[in-house]
C-alpha positions in Angstrom: 22.2 -6.7 0.4 22.9 -2.6 -0.8 22.0 -0.6 2.0 20.4 2.1 0.7 18.2 0.0 -1.7 16.8 -1.9 1.4 16.2 1.5 3.1 14.7 3.1 0.1 12.2 -0.1 0.0 11.4 0.3 3.7 10.8 4.1 3.2 8.1 3.2 -0.5 6.1 0.6 1.9 6.2 2.6 4.8 4.8 5.7 2.5 2.2 3.2 1.1 0.5 2.9 4.0 0.7 6.4 4.7 2.2 6.4 7.4 4.8 8.8 8.9 8.0 8.1 10.5 7.1 8.4 13.7 4.6 6.2 13.4 5.7 3.1 11.6 8.8 3.6 14.0 6.7 3.0 17.2 4.6 0.6 15.7 7.6 -1.0 15.1 9.0 -0.9 18.8 12.2 1.2 17.5 13.1 4.5 18.3 12.0 7.3 15.6 16.6 7.7 15.3 16.9 4.4 14.4 14.1 4.1 12.2 15.1 6.9 10.1 18.7 5.6 10.2 17.5 2.1 8.5 15.3 4.1 5.5 18.4 6.0 4.6 20.8 3.2 4.6 22.7 4.4 7.3 21.6 1.6 9.7 21.3 -2.0 9.0 18.6 -3.7 11.8 19.2 -7.0 12.8 17.4 -10.1 11.3 14.8 -9.9 13.7 14.7 -6.0 13.6 14.5 -6.5 9.7 11.1 -9.1 10.2 9.3 -7.4 12.8 9.6 -4.2 10.2 7.6 -6.2 6.9 5.4 -7.4 9.1 4.6 -4.5 10.6 4.6 -2.9 6.9 2.0 -6.0 5.8 5.0 -6.7 2.8 7.0 -9.2 2.4 10.5 -9.7 3.6 11.9 -10.1 0.0 9.9 -7.0 -1.6 11.9 -5.1 0.8 15.0 -7.0 0.1 14.6 -6.9 -3.4 12.2 -3.7 -4.1 9.5 -5.9 -5.6 6.7 -3.9 -3.8 4.3 -5.4 -5.7 4.6 -9.1 -3.7 1.7 -7.7 -1.5 0.0 -11.1 -2.7 1.3 -13.5 -0.4 0.8 -10.8 2.7 -2.7 -10.7 1.4 -3.6 -13.9 0.9 -1.8 -15.9 4.8 -4.5 -12.6 5.7 -6.9 -14.1 4.2 -6.3 -17.4 5.5 -5.9 -16.7 8.8 -9.5 -14.5 8.8 -10.9 -18.5 8.0 -8.9 -20.4 10.1 -11.2 -18.7 12.8 -14.2 -19.7 11.7 -15.5 -23.9 12.1 -15.2 -26.4 9.6 -19.0 -25.4 8.4 -18.4 -21.5 7.6 -14.9 -22.0 6.6 -16.9 -24.5 3.2 -19.5 -21.8 3.0 -16.9 -18.7 2.8 -15.1 -21.2 0.0 -18.0 -22.1 -2.2 -19.1 -18.4 -2.1 -15.8 -17.0 -3.3 -15.4 -19.4 -5.8 -18.7 -18.4 -6.8 -17.0 -14.7 -7.5 -14.0 -15.6 -9.2 -16.5 -18.2 -11.6 -18.8 -15.6 -12.4 -15.9 -12.5 -12.5 -14.2 -15.1 -14.9 -17.5 -15.3 -16.9 -17.9 -11.3 -17.1 -13.9 -10.7 -18.0 
């Protein structure tokens, strides 16, 4: 693993959210200095810290490791599933039918 690349990918993900370094560090439960050192590639976070950073930034771990920051599809899908699971089964069915209708209309119009 390239420490500099990891740090750069964390930096890009943070900037994409419009967060300052100190805000991101606080959200991750880390000191600003430690977070800065990670972004600079001078420190490598422990696994549980790395996972917490990815979750806090709303990106996949592989996007931070490999630089594919467009892989937020998995994060968006997980978020939708979480929201859907909060509903009772009948309402879930209505939401899914609505989504299917929207997708059909979008495909027709493209």
